C-alpha positions, 0 to 999 in steps of 0.5 A: 381477776386477771393480772397485767403483763407489766409489773415490778417486784423486789425482795432482799433478805439476809440468810446464812451470812449472805445478803440476797437481792432479787428484782423482777420486772416484766413487759408485754409479750405474746408468750412467756420469755425469761432472762436472768442476770446472776452473779459470776459462778452462779449460773446454775441458778438460771434454770431454777429461777426460770422454773420458779418464775414460770410457775407463777407467770404465764405470759410476758417478757420477764427480766430477773436480776439477782445479787448476792453479797457474801460475808467475807468471814463466813466465806473464808476458810483458813488452812494450816500447813502443820507439817511445814510449821513443825519443820520450821520450828524444828529447824529453829530449835536446832539452829538455836542449839548449834549457835548457842543463842536464845530460842525466842520463836513465838506464834507471831514469828510463825505468822511471818513465814510464807505458806504456813497459813493459806486463805481459801474461799469456802466451797459453795454449797449449791443446795443451800444457796438455791434454798436461800435464793428461792426464798428471796425470789418467791417473796419478790414474785409475790410483790411482783404479782400483787402489783400485776393484780392491782394493774389487772383490776384497773384494766378490767374496770376500764374494759367494763366501761368500754363494754358498756359503751359498745352495748349502748351503741349496739342497742342504738343500732337495733333501734335505728335498724327498725326506724330505717325500714319504716323510713324507707317504706314512707319514702317509697310511698311518697315517691310513688305518690309523686310519680303516680299522682292520682293513680291508686298505689299498690300497698302490697307492692310497697310492703313487699319492697319494704320487706326486701329492704329489711332483709338486705339491711337486717342486722339483728343476727349481728347485734344478737351475737355482739351482745352475746360476745359482750356477755362472754367478755364480761364472764372471762374478765371475772376468771382467775388466771391467763385470759388475754388470748381468750379476750383477743379472740372475742375482740376479733369476733366483735370487730367482725360483727361490727364490720358486717353491720357497717357493710349492711348499713344503708342509714347514715346514722347507723354508719356513724355508730359503726365508726364509733363502735369500731373505735371502741373495739380498737381501744379494747384490742389495745387494752387487752394486749396488757392482760396476761 
């Protein structure tokens, strides 16, 4: 079953002291187009996320939003300048002896001295971050594709209904086409009867004219092809994977056959049916623009 090109998916996970959120949404597009919005300093994830998304999405304009909240404690590294601390401690001890005062140096005293302790951001572990982001993004993509499949199912069901309508119209064209030839023959006979009055009418000539009319207005080839296209359309709807372009081609062919029938039609009823037929084809054409 084909999927829709429009969808939405979101996932949030707490992994390795990080809260990772991934949001994905898409709209219709002729090809696959991807854009990612990632936090500053994590642009190395853009291409990786594009590759991951492309492995599960064939068509559509996809936007992905990534946010990562780092645990401040896990993301902080405190460094001790041991040589500097020892120098301060040594100087204080010497000063205590020289001035003959109590040496009351404690750890709290050292904490007040600048530069003994430095706080640094821990170095980013790119492989680990990507592993966690990939897990979260994959879950978001699964939700995204589930929604697209559900929408694709609804679209396919609607297309099936429209195909039923087209098939019924084509059947009606077949019936009216035969009736049209019969009515033409009857009209021709009546007209000649009025003109010739008591003169004998050449039945062979009437049959010949009726045959020529039937040949000019025959649409059986077009209706056979239309029915074949409808059957192919139904088969493609049952396929998995991208089918939008195949259906777009078939829709063009259905429209072409409909136009041909319209150009041949000599019957008002058939002409009216062709108008409805083309209206249904246009609805299908608009609908399949939503399928991947």
